PQR file of N, CA, C, O and H, with PARSE charges and radii, in Angstrom:
ATOM      1  N   MET A   1      10.467 -23.571  64.406 -0.4000 1.5000
ATOM      2  CA  MET A   1      10.103 -24.039  65.834 -0.0000 2.0000
ATOM      3  C   MET A   1      10.309 -25.456  66.062  0.5500 1.7000
ATOM      4  O   MET A   1       9.485 -26.113  65.426 -0.5500 1.4000
ATOM      5  N   ILE A   2      11.228 -26.266  66.839 -0.4000 1.5000
ATOM      6  CA  ILE A   2      11.208 -27.783  67.010 -0.0000 2.0000
ATOM      7  C   ILE A   2      10.287 -28.256  67.666  0.5500 1.7000
ATOM      8  O   ILE A   2       9.788 -27.536  68.530 -0.5500 1.4000
ATOM      9  H   ILE A   2      11.898 -25.732  67.356  0.4000 1.0000
ATOM     10  N   ASP A   3       9.778 -29.597  67.465 -0.4000 1.5000
ATOM     11  CA  ASP A   3       8.558 -30.019  68.491 -0.0000 2.0000
ATOM     12  C   ASP A   3       8.815 -30.170  69.686  0.5500 1.7000
ATOM     13  O   ASP A   3       7.798 -30.278  70.371 -0.5500 1.4000
ATOM     14  H   ASP A   3      10.183 -30.182  66.762  0.4000 1.0000
ATOM     15  N   ASP A   4      10.017 -30.238  70.381 -0.4000 1.5000
ATOM     16  CA  ASP A   4      10.433 -30.247  71.886 -0.0000 2.0000
ATOM     17  C   ASP A   4      10.098 -28.785  72.151  0.5500 1.7000
ATOM     18  O   ASP A   4       9.311 -28.646  73.088 -0.5500 1.4000
ATOM     19  H   ASP A   4      10.843 -30.150  69.825  0.4000 1.0000
ATOM     20  N   GLU A   5      10.490 -27.680  71.573 -0.4000 1.5000
ATOM     21  CA  GLU A   5       9.947 -26.434  72.161 -0.0000 2.0000
ATOM     22  C   GLU A   5       8.607 -26.226  72.150  0.5500 1.7000
ATOM     23  O   GLU A   5       8.262 -25.458  73.047 -0.5500 1.4000
ATOM     24  H   GLU A   5      11.129 -27.793  70.812  0.4000 1.0000
ATOM     25  N   ARG A   6       7.729 -26.624  71.470 -0.4000 1.5000
ATOM     26  CA  ARG A   6       6.705 -26.705  71.505 -0.0000 2.0000
ATOM     27  C   ARG A   6       5.642 -27.356  72.645  0.5500 1.7000
ATOM     28  O   ARG A   6       4.743 -26.809  73.284 -0.5500 1.4000
ATOM     29  H   ARG A   6       8.010 -27.248  70.741  0.4000 1.0000
ATOM     30  N   ASN A   7       6.119 -28.750  72.634 -0.4000 1.5000
ATOM     31  CA  ASN A   7       5.672 -29.575  73.515 -0.0000 2.0000
ATOM     32  C   ASN A   7       6.312 -29.193  75.244  0.5500 1.7000
ATOM     33  O   ASN A   7       5.956 -29.850  76.222 -0.5500 1.4000
ATOM     34  H   ASN A   7       6.849 -29.194  72.115  0.4000 1.0000
ATOM     35  N   ASN A   8       6.957 -28.420  75.292 -0.4000 1.5000
ATOM     36  CA  ASN A   8       7.479 -28.193  76.930 -0.0000 2.0000
ATOM     37  C   ASN A   8       6.390 -27.879  77.486  0.5500 1.7000
ATOM     38  O   ASN A   8       6.454 -28.291  78.644 -0.5500 1.4000
ATOM     39  H   ASN A   8       7.247 -27.887  74.498  0.4000 1.0000
ATOM     40  N   ILE A   9       5.246 -27.283  77.265 -0.4000 1.5000
ATOM     41  CA  ILE A   9       4.191 -26.929  78.096 -0.0000 2.0000
ATOM     42  C   ILE A   9       3.319 -28.168  78.403  0.5500 1.7000
ATOM     43  O   ILE A   9       2.601 -28.111  79.402 -0.5500 1.4000
ATOM     44  H   ILE A   9       5.194 -26.948  76.324  0.4000 1.0000
ATOM     45  N   TRP A  10       3.314 -29.156  77.725 -0.4000 1.5000
ATOM     46  CA  TRP A  10       2.702 -30.376  78.083 -0.0000 2.0000
ATOM     47  C   TRP A  10       3.582 -31.120  79.308  0.5500 1.7000
ATOM     48  O   TRP A  10       3.137 -31.650  80.326 -0.5500 1.4000
ATOM     49  H   TRP A  10       3.898 -29.202  76.914  0.4000 1.0000
ATOM     50  N   TRP A  11       4.849 -30.996  78.912 -0.4000 1.5000
ATOM     51  CA  TRP A  11       5.893 -31.712  79.875 -0.0000 2.0000
ATOM     52  C   TRP A  11       5.422 -31.012  81.255  0.5500 1.7000
ATOM     53  O   TRP A  11       5.262 -31.653  82.294 -0.5500 1.4000
ATOM     54  H   TRP A  11       5.211 -30.566  78.085  0.4000 1.0000
ATOM     55  N   LEU A  12       5.234 -29.719  81.146 -0.4000 1.5000
ATOM     56  CA  LEU A  12       5.318 -28.720  82.607 -0.0000 2.0000
ATOM     57  C   LEU A  12       4.106 -29.344  83.032  0.5500 1.7000
ATOM     58  O   LEU A  12       4.288 -29.918  84.106 -0.5500 1.4000
ATOM     59  H   LEU A  12       5.364 -29.198  80.302  0.4000 1.0000
ATOM     60  N   ILE A  13       2.866 -29.459  82.577 -0.4000 1.5000
ATOM     61  CA  ILE A  13       1.690 -29.602  82.880 -0.0000 2.0000
ATOM     62  C   ILE A  13       1.668 -31.097  83.462  0.5500 1.7000
ATOM     63  O   ILE A  13       1.280 -31.298  84.613 -0.5500 1.4000
ATOM     64  H   ILE A  13       2.718 -28.993  81.705  0.4000 1.0000
ATOM     65  N   ALA A  14       2.112 -32.169  82.602 -0.4000 1.5000
ATOM     66  CA  ALA A  14       2.212 -33.241  83.514 -0.0000 2.0000
ATOM     67  C   ALA A  14       3.123 -33.284  84.511  0.5500 1.7000
ATOM     68  O   ALA A  14       2.805 -33.894  85.532 -0.5500 1.4000
ATOM     69  H   ALA A  14       2.428 -32.005  81.667  0.4000 1.0000
ATOM     70  N   GLY A  15       4.389 -32.677  84.430 -0.4000 1.5000
ATOM     71  CA  GLY A  15       5.184 -32.835  85.454 -0.0000 2.0000
ATOM     72  C   GLY A  15       4.569 -32.110  86.853  0.5500 1.7000
ATOM     73  O   GLY A  15       4.882 -32.598  87.939 -0.5500 1.4000
ATOM     74  H   GLY A  15       4.648 -32.182  83.601  0.4000 1.0000
ATOM     75  N   SER A  16       3.869 -31.177  86.804 -0.4000 1.5000
ATOM     76  CA  SER A  16       3.183 -30.554  87.962 -0.0000 2.0000
ATOM     77  C   SER A  16       2.069 -31.406  88.462  0.5500 1.7000
ATOM     78  O   SER A  16       1.874 -31.364  89.676 -0.5500 1.4000
ATOM     79  H   SER A  16       3.615 -30.780  85.922  0.4000 1.0000
ATOM     80  N   GLY A  17       1.255 -32.220  87.693 -0.4000 1.5000
ATOM     81  CA  GLY A  17       0.319 -32.939  88.226 -0.0000 2.0000
ATOM     82  C   GLY A  17       1.096 -34.135  88.765  0.5500 1.7000
ATOM     83  O   GLY A  17       0.589 -34.662  89.755 -0.5500 1.4000
ATOM     84  H   GLY A  17       1.414 -32.254  86.706  0.4000 1.0000
ATOM     85  N   VAL A  18       2.141 -34.624  88.341 -0.4000 1.5000
ATOM     86  CA  VAL A  18       2.796 -35.614  89.010 -0.0000 2.0000
ATOM     87  C   VAL A  18       3.442 -35.023  90.460  0.5500 1.7000
ATOM     88  O   VAL A  18       3.492 -35.785  91.424 -0.5500 1.4000
ATOM     89  H   VAL A  18       2.553 -34.196  87.537  0.4000 1.0000
ATOM     90  N   PHE A  19       3.816 -33.966  90.545 -0.4000 1.5000
ATOM     91  CA  PHE A  19       4.394 -33.511  91.849 -0.0000 2.0000
ATOM     92  C   PHE A  19       3.036 -33.297  92.595  0.5500 1.7000
ATOM     93  O   PHE A  19       3.069 -33.855  93.691 -0.5500 1.4000
ATOM     94  H   PHE A  19       3.775 -33.346  89.761  0.4000 1.0000
ATOM     95  N   ILE A  20       1.974 -32.726  92.368 -0.4000 1.5000
ATOM     96  CA  ILE A  20       0.876 -32.408  93.184 -0.0000 2.0000
ATOM     97  C   ILE A  20       0.685 -33.608  93.748  0.5500 1.7000
ATOM     98  O   ILE A  20       0.734 -33.708  94.974 -0.5500 1.4000
ATOM     99  H   ILE A  20       1.947 -32.272  91.478  0.4000 1.0000
ATOM    100  N   LEU A  21       0.415 -34.795  92.872 -0.4000 1.5000
ATOM    101  CA  LEU A  21      -0.039 -36.164  93.342 -0.0000 2.0000
ATOM    102  C   LEU A  21       0.873 -36.546  94.455  0.5500 1.7000
ATOM    103  O   LEU A  21       0.348 -36.855  95.524 -0.5500 1.4000
ATOM    104  H   LEU A  21       0.375 -34.714  91.876  0.4000 1.0000
ATOM    105  N   GLU A  22       2.190 -36.566  94.343 -0.4000 1.5000
ATOM    106  CA  GLU A  22       3.285 -37.050  95.195 -0.0000 2.0000
ATOM    107  C   GLU A  22       3.064 -36.191  96.608  0.5500 1.7000
ATOM    108  O   GLU A  22       3.226 -36.630  97.746 -0.5500 1.4000
ATOM    109  H   GLU A  22       2.617 -36.314  93.474  0.4000 1.0000
ATOM    110  N   ILE A  23       2.751 -35.179  96.321 -0.4000 1.5000
ATOM    111  CA  ILE A  23       2.702 -34.076  97.708 -0.0000 2.0000
ATOM    112  C   ILE A  23       1.383 -34.608  98.445  0.5500 1.7000
ATOM    113  O   ILE A  23       1.300 -34.548  99.672 -0.5500 1.4000
ATOM    114  H   ILE A  23       2.619 -34.822  95.396  0.4000 1.0000
ATOM    115  N   CYS A  24       0.477 -35.067  97.745 -0.4000 1.5000
ATOM    116  CA  CYS A  24      -0.819 -35.552  98.198 -0.0000 2.0000
ATOM    117  C   CYS A  24      -0.662 -36.689  98.867  0.5500 1.7000
ATOM    118  O   CYS A  24      -1.197 -36.928  99.950 -0.5500 1.4000
ATOM    119  H   CYS A  24       0.545 -35.115  96.748  0.4000 1.0000
ATOM    120  N   VAL A  25       0.059 -37.421  98.268 -0.4000 1.5000
ATOM    121  CA  VAL A  25       0.477 -39.007  99.018 -0.0000 2.0000
ATOM    122  C   VAL A  25       1.380 -38.785 100.356  0.5500 1.7000
ATOM    123  O   VAL A  25       1.236 -39.494 101.352 -0.5500 1.4000
ATOM    124  H   VAL A  25       0.493 -37.227  97.388  0.4000 1.0000
ATOM    125  N   LEU A  26       2.340 -37.709 100.272 -0.4000 1.5000
ATOM    126  CA  LEU A  26       3.092 -37.562 101.827 -0.0000 2.0000
ATOM    127  C   LEU A  26       2.680 -36.943 102.618  0.5500 1.7000
ATOM    128  O   LEU A  26       3.111 -37.066 103.764 -0.5500 1.4000
ATOM    129  H   LEU A  26       2.457 -37.132  99.463  0.4000 1.0000
ATOM    130  N   VAL A  27       1.576 -35.937 102.278 -0.4000 1.5000
ATOM    131  CA  VAL A  27       0.947 -35.193 103.302 -0.0000 2.0000
ATOM    132  C   VAL A  27      -0.722 -35.649 103.673  0.5500 1.7000
ATOM    133  O   VAL A  27      -1.616 -35.220 102.944 -0.5500 1.4000
ATOM    134  H   VAL A  27       1.225 -35.837 101.347  0.4000 1.0000
ATOM    135  N   PRO A  28      -0.998 -36.405 104.672 -0.5600 1.5000
ATOM    136  CA  PRO A  28      -2.259 -36.875 104.862  0.2800 2.0000
ATOM    137  C   PRO A  28      -3.194 -35.770 104.815  0.5500 1.7000
ATOM    138  O   PRO A  28      -2.952 -34.703 105.380 -0.5500 1.4000
ATOM    139  N   GLY A  29      -4.571 -36.055 103.965 -0.4000 1.5000
ATOM    140  CA  GLY A  29      -5.293 -35.130 104.248 -0.0000 2.0000
ATOM    141  C   GLY A  29      -5.341 -33.883 103.064  0.5500 1.7000
ATOM    142  O   GLY A  29      -6.316 -33.166 102.841 -0.5500 1.4000
ATOM    143  H   GLY A  29      -4.768 -36.922 103.507  0.4000 1.0000
ATOM    144  N   LEU A  30      -4.251 -33.841 102.495 -0.4000 1.5000
ATOM    145  CA  LEU A  30      -3.967 -32.915 101.330 -0.0000 2.0000
ATOM    146  C   LEU A  30      -4.898 -32.928 100.234  0.5500 1.7000
ATOM    147  O   LEU A  30      -5.387 -31.861  99.863 -0.5500 1.4000
ATOM    148  H   LEU A  30      -3.459 -34.424 102.676  0.4000 1.0000
ATOM    149  N   LEU A  31      -5.285 -34.320  99.514 -0.4000 1.5000
ATOM    150  CA  LEU A  31      -6.020 -34.086  98.441 -0.0000 2.0000
ATOM    151  C   LEU A  31      -7.347 -34.122  98.885  0.5500 1.7000
ATOM    152  O   LEU A  31      -8.163 -33.701  98.065 -0.5500 1.4000
ATOM    153  H   LEU A  31      -4.888 -35.187  99.816  0.4000 1.0000
ATOM    154  N   ALA A  32      -7.808 -34.531 100.014 -0.4000 1.5000
ATOM    155  CA  ALA A  32      -9.136 -34.239 100.205 -0.0000 2.0000
ATOM    156  C   ALA A  32      -9.264 -32.554 100.613  0.5500 1.7000
ATOM    157  O   ALA A  32     -10.291 -31.979 100.251 -0.5500 1.4000
ATOM    158  H   ALA A  32      -7.146 -34.873 100.680  0.4000 1.0000
ATOM    159  N   CYS A  33      -8.382 -31.901 101.246 -0.4000 1.5000
ATOM    160  CA  CYS A  33      -8.575 -30.470 100.956 -0.0000 2.0000
ATOM    161  C   CYS A  33      -8.408 -29.723  99.878  0.5500 1.7000
ATOM    162  O   CYS A  33      -9.060 -28.683  99.785 -0.5500 1.4000
ATOM    163  H   CYS A  33      -7.548 -32.368 101.540  0.4000 1.0000
ATOM    164  N   LEU A  34      -7.578 -30.074  98.939 -0.4000 1.5000
ATOM    165  CA  LEU A  34      -7.565 -29.682  97.528 -0.0000 2.0000
ATOM    166  C   LEU A  34      -8.981 -29.693  96.979  0.5500 1.7000
ATOM    167  O   LEU A  34      -9.510 -28.681  96.519 -0.5500 1.4000
ATOM    168  H   LEU A  34      -7.048 -30.919  99.015  0.4000 1.0000
ATOM    169  N   LEU A  35      -9.614 -30.960  97.050 -0.4000 1.5000
ATOM    170  CA  LEU A  35     -10.640 -31.329  96.579 -0.0000 2.0000
ATOM    171  C   LEU A  35     -11.947 -30.339  96.785  0.5500 1.7000
ATOM    172  O   LEU A  35     -12.745 -29.815  96.008 -0.5500 1.4000
ATOM    173  H   LEU A  35      -9.185 -31.783  97.424  0.4000 1.0000
ATOM    174  N   LEU A  36     -11.770 -30.342  98.214 -0.4000 1.5000
ATOM    175  CA  LEU A  36     -12.844 -29.566  98.801 -0.0000 2.0000
ATOM    176  C   LEU A  36     -12.918 -27.919  98.265  0.5500 1.7000
ATOM    177  O   LEU A  36     -13.939 -27.350  97.878 -0.5500 1.4000
ATOM    178  H   LEU A  36     -11.122 -30.768  98.846  0.4000 1.0000
ATOM    179  N   VAL A  37     -11.418 -27.280  98.366 -0.4000 1.5000
ATOM    180  CA  VAL A  37     -11.323 -26.134  97.844 -0.0000 2.0000
ATOM    181  C   VAL A  37     -11.664 -25.861  96.407  0.5500 1.7000
ATOM    182  O   VAL A  37     -12.090 -24.732  96.164 -0.5500 1.4000
ATOM    183  H   VAL A  37     -10.588 -27.743  98.680  0.4000 1.0000
ATOM    184  N   ALA A  38     -11.548 -26.683  95.452 -0.4000 1.5000
ATOM    185  CA  ALA A  38     -11.962 -27.183  94.189 -0.0000 2.0000
ATOM    186  C   ALA A  38     -13.448 -26.908  93.922  0.5500 1.7000
ATOM    187  O   ALA A  38     -13.951 -26.146  93.096 -0.5500 1.4000
ATOM    188  H   ALA A  38     -11.202 -27.600  95.649  0.4000 1.0000
ATOM    189  N   ALA A  39     -14.048 -27.744  94.855 -0.4000 1.5000
ATOM    190  CA  ALA A  39     -15.430 -27.921  94.893 -0.0000 2.0000
ATOM    191  C   ALA A  39     -16.034 -26.625  95.117  0.5500 1.7000
ATOM    192  O   ALA A  39     -16.841 -26.180  94.301 -0.5500 1.4000
ATOM    193  H   ALA A  39     -13.640 -28.364  95.525  0.4000 1.0000
ATOM    194  N   LEU A  40     -15.631 -25.828  96.408 -0.4000 1.5000
ATOM    195  CA  LEU A  40     -16.038 -24.979  96.828 -0.0000 2.0000
ATOM    196  C   LEU A  40     -16.047 -23.400  96.043  0.5500 1.7000
ATOM    197  O   LEU A  40     -16.923 -22.540  96.137 -0.5500 1.4000
ATOM    198  H   LEU A  40     -14.975 -26.189  97.071  0.4000 1.0000
ATOM    199  N   THR A  41     -14.794 -23.350  95.267 -0.4000 1.5000
ATOM    200  CA  THR A  41     -14.513 -22.170  94.702 -0.0000 2.0000
ATOM    201  C   THR A  41     -14.983 -22.064  93.021  0.5500 1.7000
ATOM    202  O   THR A  41     -15.079 -21.053  92.326 -0.5500 1.4000
ATOM    203  H   THR A  41     -14.083 -24.048  95.190  0.4000 1.0000
ATOM    204  N   LEU A  42     -15.230 -23.486  92.666 -0.4000 1.5000
ATOM    205  CA  LEU A  42     -15.737 -23.502  91.387 -0.0000 2.0000
ATOM    206  C   LEU A  42     -16.976 -22.545  90.999  0.5500 1.7000
ATOM    207  O   LEU A  42     -16.955 -21.705  90.099 -0.5500 1.4000
ATOM    208  H   LEU A  42     -15.152 -24.308  93.231  0.4000 1.0000
ATOM    209  N   PRO A  43     -18.206 -22.875  91.968 -0.5600 1.5000
ATOM    210  CA  PRO A  43     -19.341 -21.782  91.652  0.2800 2.0000
ATOM    211  C   PRO A  43     -18.876 -20.642  91.651  0.5500 1.7000
ATOM    212  O   PRO A  43     -19.441 -19.930  90.821 -0.5500 1.4000
ATOM    213  N   LEU A  44     -17.717 -19.910  92.483 -0.4000 1.5000
ATOM    214  CA  LEU A  44     -17.528 -18.664  92.302 -0.0000 2.0000
ATOM    215  C   LEU A  44     -16.919 -18.085  91.155  0.5500 1.7000
ATOM    216  O   LEU A  44     -17.081 -16.897  90.873 -0.5500 1.4000
ATOM    217  H   LEU A  44     -17.257 -20.488  93.157  0.4000 1.0000
ATOM    218  N   LEU A  45     -16.173 -18.927  90.428 -0.4000 1.5000
ATOM    219  CA  LEU A  45     -15.566 -18.767  89.216 -0.0000 2.0000
ATOM    220  C   LEU A  45     -16.549 -18.938  88.050  0.5500 1.7000
ATOM    221  O   LEU A  45     -16.216 -18.529  86.938 -0.5500 1.4000
ATOM    222  H   LEU A  45     -16.042 -19.891  90.657  0.4000 1.0000
ATOM    223  N   LEU A  46     -17.512 -19.406  88.205 -0.4000 1.5000
ATOM    224  CA  LEU A  46     -18.330 -19.830  86.892 -0.0000 2.0000
ATOM    225  C   LEU A  46     -19.176 -18.557  86.627  0.5500 1.7000
ATOM    226  O   LEU A  46     -19.662 -18.612  85.497 -0.5500 1.4000
ATOM    227  H   LEU A  46     -17.783 -19.738  89.108  0.4000 1.0000
ATOM    228  N   PRO A  47     -19.460 -17.593  87.201 -0.5600 1.5000
ATOM    229  CA  PRO A  47     -20.064 -16.473  86.542  0.2800 2.0000
ATOM    230  C   PRO A  47     -18.836 -15.439  85.783  0.5500 1.7000
ATOM    231  O   PRO A  47     -19.074 -14.542  84.974 -0.5500 1.4000
ATOM    232  N   ALA A  48     -17.780 -15.764  86.188 -0.4000 1.5000
ATOM    233  CA  ALA A  48     -16.685 -15.061  85.427 -0.0000 2.0000
ATOM    234  C   ALA A  48     -16.585 -15.227  83.923  0.5500 1.7000
ATOM    235  O   ALA A  48     -16.285 -14.334  83.131 -0.5500 1.4000
ATOM    236  H   ALA A  48     -17.587 -16.493  86.845  0.4000 1.0000
ATOM    237  N   ILE A  49     -16.907 -16.618  83.603 -0.4000 1.5000
ATOM    238  CA  ILE A  49     -16.768 -17.005  82.328 -0.0000 2.0000
ATOM    239  C   ILE A  49     -17.735 -15.948  80.963  0.5500 1.7000
ATOM    240  O   ILE A  49     -17.261 -15.557  79.896 -0.5500 1.4000
ATOM    241  H   ILE A  49     -17.150 -17.344  84.247  0.4000 1.0000
ATOM    242  N   PRO A  50     -19.025 -15.743  81.441 -0.5600 1.5000
ATOM    243  CA  PRO A  50     -19.561 -14.824  80.309  0.2800 2.0000
ATOM    244  C   PRO A  50     -18.900 -13.310  80.236  0.5500 1.7000
ATOM    245  O   PRO A  50     -18.883 -12.560  79.260 -0.5500 1.4000
ATOM    246  N   PHE A  51     -18.389 -13.095  81.487 -0.4000 1.5000
ATOM    247  CA  PHE A  51     -17.559 -11.727  81.398 -0.0000 2.0000
ATOM    248  C   PHE A  51     -16.363 -11.855  80.580  0.5500 1.7000
ATOM    249  O   PHE A  51     -16.096 -10.964  79.774 -0.5500 1.4000
ATOM    250  H   PHE A  51     -18.402 -13.704  82.280  0.4000 1.0000
ATOM    251  N   LEU A  52     -15.492 -13.050  80.732 -0.4000 1.5000
ATOM    252  CA  LEU A  52     -14.552 -13.182  80.029 -0.0000 2.0000
ATOM    253  C   LEU A  52     -14.638 -13.410  78.346  0.5500 1.7000
ATOM    254  O   LEU A  52     -13.760 -13.125  77.532 -0.5500 1.4000
ATOM    255  H   LEU A  52     -15.709 -13.774  81.387  0.4000 1.0000
ATOM    256  N   LEU A  53     -15.940 -14.000  78.085 -0.4000 1.5000
ATOM    257  CA  LEU A  53     -16.199 -14.037  76.794 -0.0000 2.0000
ATOM    258  C   LEU A  53     -16.711 -12.715  76.034  0.5500 1.7000
ATOM    259  O   LEU A  53     -16.493 -12.579  74.830 -0.5500 1.4000
ATOM    260  H   LEU A  53     -16.654 -14.231  78.747  0.4000 1.0000
ATOM    261  N   LEU A  54     -17.451 -11.672  76.842 -0.4000 1.5000
ATOM    262  CA  LEU A  54     -17.507 -10.420  76.253 -0.0000 2.0000
ATOM    263  C   LEU A  54     -16.276  -9.921  76.372  0.5500 1.7000
ATOM    264  O   LEU A  54     -15.991  -9.410  75.290 -0.5500 1.4000
ATOM    265  H   LEU A  54     -17.628 -11.782  77.820  0.4000 1.0000
ATOM    266  N   ALA A  55     -15.333  -9.799  77.192 -0.4000 1.5000
ATOM    267  CA  ALA A  55     -14.297  -9.329  77.146 -0.0000 2.0000
ATOM    268  C   ALA A  55     -13.543  -9.470  75.932  0.5500 1.7000
ATOM    269  O   ALA A  55     -12.928  -8.539  75.412 -0.5500 1.4000
ATOM    270  H   ALA A  55     -15.565 -10.215  78.072  0.4000 1.0000
ATOM    271  N   GLY A  56     -13.604 -10.846  75.405 -0.4000 1.5000
ATOM    272  CA  GLY A  56     -12.777 -11.196  74.119 -0.0000 2.0000
ATOM    273  C   GLY A  56     -13.595 -10.909  73.043  0.5500 1.7000
ATOM    274  O   GLY A  56     -13.015 -10.919  71.957 -0.5500 1.4000
ATOM    275  H   GLY A  56     -14.104 -11.603  75.827  0.4000 1.0000
ATOM    276  N   VAL A  57     -14.770 -10.658  73.031 -0.4000 1.5000
ATOM    277  CA  VAL A  57     -15.635 -10.331  71.735 -0.0000 2.0000
ATOM    278  C   VAL A  57     -15.252  -8.815  71.741  0.5500 1.7000
ATOM    279  O   VAL A  57     -14.879  -8.220  70.730 -0.5500 1.4000
ATOM    280  H   VAL A  57     -15.241 -10.650  73.913  0.4000 1.0000
ATOM    281  N   TYR A  58     -15.388  -8.220  73.042 -0.4000 1.5000
ATOM    282  CA  TYR A  58     -15.028  -6.926  72.808 -0.0000 2.0000
ATOM    283  C   TYR A  58     -13.502  -6.727  71.852  0.5500 1.7000
ATOM    284  O   TYR A  58     -13.508  -6.280  70.705 -0.5500 1.4000
ATOM    285  H   TYR A  58     -15.691  -8.703  73.863  0.4000 1.0000
ATOM    286  N   ARG A  59     -12.607  -7.035  72.379 -0.4000 1.5000
ATOM    287  CA  ARG A  59     -11.096  -7.033  72.038 -0.0000 2.0000
ATOM    288  C   ARG A  59     -11.155  -7.326  70.594  0.5500 1.7000
ATOM    289  O   ARG A  59     -10.470  -6.652  69.825 -0.5500 1.4000
ATOM    290  H   ARG A  59     -12.602  -7.398  73.310  0.4000 1.0000
ATOM    291  N   LEU A  60     -11.940  -8.307  70.144 -0.4000 1.5000
ATOM    292  CA  LEU A  60     -11.956  -8.504  68.757 -0.0000 2.0000
ATOM    293  C   LEU A  60     -12.406  -7.683  67.784  0.5500 1.7000
ATOM    294  O   LEU A  60     -11.868  -7.543  66.685 -0.5500 1.4000
ATOM    295  H   LEU A  60     -12.496  -8.855  70.769  0.4000 1.0000
ATOM    296  N   VAL A  61     -13.776  -6.916  68.316 -0.4000 1.5000
ATOM    297  CA  VAL A  61     -14.106  -5.898  67.540 -0.0000 2.0000
ATOM    298  C   VAL A  61     -13.297  -4.537  67.467  0.5500 1.7000
ATOM    299  O   VAL A  61     -13.268  -3.834  66.457 -0.5500 1.4000
ATOM    300  H   VAL A  61     -14.213  -7.030  69.208  0.4000 1.0000
ATOM    301  N   ARG A  62     -12.545  -4.200  68.834 -0.4000 1.5000
ATOM    302  CA  ARG A  62     -11.594  -3.296  68.581 -0.0000 2.0000
ATOM    303  C   ARG A  62     -10.836  -3.571  67.657  0.5500 1.7000
ATOM    304  O   ARG A  62     -10.901  -2.791  66.707 -0.5500 1.4000
ATOM    305  H   ARG A  62     -12.569  -4.770  69.655  0.4000 1.0000
ATOM    306  N   LYS A  63      -9.937  -4.621  67.549 -0.4000 1.5000
ATOM    307  CA  LYS A  63      -8.831  -4.919  66.734 -0.0000 2.0000
ATOM    308  C   LYS A  63      -9.681  -5.101  64.908  0.5500 1.7000
ATOM    309  O   LYS A  63      -8.988  -5.130  63.891 -0.5500 1.4000
ATOM    310  H   LYS A  63      -9.884  -5.255  68.320  0.4000 1.0000
ATOM    311  N   ALA A  64     -10.987  -5.184  64.884 -0.4000 1.5000
ATOM    312  CA  ALA A  64     -11.404  -5.436  63.556 -0.0000 2.0000
ATOM    313  C   ALA A  64     -11.474  -3.937  62.887  0.5500 1.7000
ATOM    314  O   ALA A  64     -11.035  -3.646  61.775 -0.5500 1.4000
ATOM    315  H   ALA A  64     -11.550  -5.160  65.710  0.4000 1.0000
ATOM    316  N   LEU A  65     -12.143  -3.023  63.839 -0.4000 1.5000
ATOM    317  CA  LEU A  65     -12.382  -1.851  63.416 -0.0000 2.0000
ATOM    318  C   LEU A  65     -11.157  -0.994  62.902  0.5500 1.7000
ATOM    319  O   LEU A  65     -10.236  -0.720  63.671 -0.5500 1.4000
ATOM    320  H   LEU A  65     -12.499  -3.259  64.743  0.4000 1.0000
ATOM    321  N   PRO A  66     -11.167  -0.593  61.631 -0.5600 1.5000
ATOM    322  CA  PRO A  66     -10.063   0.220  60.949  0.2800 2.0000
ATOM    323  C   PRO A  66     -10.168   1.650  61.729  0.5500 1.7000
ATOM    324  O   PRO A  66     -11.240   2.118  62.114 -0.5500 1.4000
ATOM    325  N   GLY A  67      -9.012   2.218  61.887 -0.4000 1.5000
ATOM    326  CA  GLY A  67      -8.817   3.476  62.262 -0.0000 2.0000
ATOM    327  C   GLY A  67      -9.179   3.829  63.900  0.5500 1.7000
ATOM    328  O   GLY A  67      -9.079   4.952  64.395 -0.5500 1.4000
ATOM    329  H   GLY A  67      -8.141   1.838  61.574  0.4000 1.0000
ATOM    330  N   HIS A  68      -9.532   2.852  64.465 -0.4000 1.5000
ATOM    331  CA  HIS A  68      -9.633   2.717  65.811 -0.0000 2.0000
ATOM    332  C   HIS A  68      -8.446   3.128  66.577  0.5500 1.7000
ATOM    333  O   HIS A  68      -7.354   2.962  66.034 -0.5500 1.4000
ATOM    334  H   HIS A  68      -9.613   1.941  64.062  0.4000 1.0000
ATOM    335  N   ALA A  69      -8.486   3.586  67.631 -0.4000 1.5000
ATOM    336  CA  ALA A  69      -7.096   4.171  68.423 -0.0000 2.0000
ATOM    337  C   ALA A  69      -6.501   2.542  68.922  0.5500 1.7000
ATOM    338  O   ALA A  69      -5.305   2.250  68.942 -0.5500 1.4000
ATOM    339  H   ALA A  69      -9.373   3.721  68.073  0.4000 1.0000
ATOM    340  N   GLY A  70      -7.380   1.807  69.221 -0.4000 1.5000
ATOM    341  CA  GLY A  70      -6.920   0.317  69.773 -0.0000 2.0000
ATOM    342  C   GLY A  70      -6.183  -0.505  68.637  0.5500 1.7000
ATOM    343  O   GLY A  70      -5.484  -1.445  69.016 -0.5500 1.4000
ATOM    344  H   GLY A  70      -8.352   2.045  69.205  0.4000 1.0000
ATOM    345  N   SER A  71      -6.271  -0.244  67.284 -0.4000 1.5000
ATOM    346  CA  SER A  71      -5.936  -1.130  66.409 -0.0000 2.0000
ATOM    347  C   SER A  71      -4.561  -0.303  65.762  0.5500 1.7000
ATOM    348  O   SER A  71      -4.402   0.915  65.685 -0.5500 1.4000
ATOM    349  H   SER A  71      -6.839   0.520  66.976  0.4000 1.0000
ATOM    350  N   ARG A  72      -3.698  -1.319  65.360 -0.4000 1.5000
ATOM    351  CA  ARG A  72      -2.302  -0.903  65.003 -0.0000 2.0000
ATOM    352  C   ARG A  72      -1.844  -1.925  63.799  0.5500 1.7000
ATOM    353  O   ARG A  72      -0.725  -1.823  63.295 -0.5500 1.4000
ATOM    354  H   ARG A  72      -3.826  -2.309  65.423  0.4000 1.0000
TER
END
């Protein structure tokens, strides 16, 4: 794998950040609106973190058990 292929995701993240910043400059009030949305939705997303961790542990245990229907 070439380094350029591996780093494409970082270019995509940086480019999308620049794009969002440029849109926020062009549309008055959009940055404030996005910050408010992020601040108000973050507490709603925080309870999902333990469930995601438990789901990850469950998947690892299922893969680790030999002869289980989920392991291949």
